[in-house]
C-alpha positions in Angstrom: 23.4 -91.9 28.3 24.7 -95.4 28.3 27.4 -94.5 25.9 28.7 -91.4 28.0 28.6 -94.1 31.1 31.1 -96.3 29.2 33.4 -93.3 29.3 33.7 -93.6 33.1 32.0 -92.8 36.2 32.7 -89.3 36.6 32.2 -87.0 33.7 32.2 -83.3 33.3 33.7 -82.8 36.7 30.5 -83.9 38.7 28.6 -85.6 36.4 27.9 -89.1 37.8 27.1 -92.1 35.5 27.4 -95.2 37.3 23.5 -95.3 37.9 22.9 -94.8 34.5 25.4 -97.5 33.5 23.9 -99.8 36.4 19.9 -99.1 35.0 20.7 -98.9 31.4 19.9 -95.2 31.6 16.1 -95.5 32.3 14.4 -92.4 34.1 16.8 -89.5 35.5 19.7 -91.5 36.2 22.9 -89.1 35.8 23.5 -86.6 38.6 25.4 -84.1 39.6 27.1 -84.8 42.7 28.8 -82.7 45.5 28.2 -80.0 47.6 26.1 -77.6 46.8 28.6 -75.1 45.8 30.3 -77.3 43.6 26.8 -78.4 42.0 26.0 -74.7 41.7 29.6 -74.4 39.6 28.7 -77.3 37.0 25.1 -75.6 36.8 26.7 -72.0 36.3 29.2 -73.5 33.9 25.9 -74.9 31.7 24.0 -71.8 32.1 27.3 -69.8 30.8 27.0 -72.5 27.5 23.1 -71.6 27.1 21.5 -73.8 28.8 18.5 -71.6 31.0 16.4 -75.0 32.4 17.5 -77.8 34.5 15.8 -80.8 36.0 17.1 -81.0 39.3 15.6 -84.2 41.7 16.9 -86.4 43.7 16.7 -89.8 45.1 14.4 -88.6 48.1 12.6 -86.0 46.0 10.7 -84.0 49.0 14.1 -83.7 51.2 16.0 -83.6 48.4 14.1 -80.2 47.3 13.8 -78.6 50.5 17.7 -78.9 50.6 17.9 -77.5 47.0 15.7 -74.2 47.5 17.5 -73.8 51.0 21.2 -74.3 49.5 21.9 -75.0 45.7 19.0 -72.4 43.9 19.9 -69.6 46.2 23.8 -70.1 45.4 22.9 -70.6 41.4 20.4 -67.4 41.4 23.1 -65.2 43.5 25.8 -66.0 41.1 23.7 -65.5 37.6 22.5 -61.9 39.5 26.0 -60.8 40.3 27.3 -62.3 36.9 24.4 -60.1 35.2 25.1 -57.1 37.4 28.9 -56.9 36.2 28.3 -57.6 32.6 25.5 -54.5 33.0 28.1 -52.3 34.2 31.0 -53.5 31.9 28.7 -52.4 29.1 27.8 -49.1 30.5 31.6 -48.5 31.1 32.2 -49.5 27.7 29.5 -47.5 25.7 29.8 -44.5 28.2 
């Protein structure tokens, strides 16, 4: 992460590396930073690359977990469900 942080403070749209650079990349120090919709879009981009498990936490674990459960996770789950349904419909129409 230190090498990634040396490339700039923001990588991959919302991947913010300033904390990693400041701490020597100890712990989970490279967050996605943005609105719930923006962060969901970034997570979905990783999902499209094959990532299926994400570690999501913030600087205030309880409050951040509540926010993630209210805002971020429903957006991601809803979009994955929508994409899977669209893929299923497309597969059936091609096969049919």
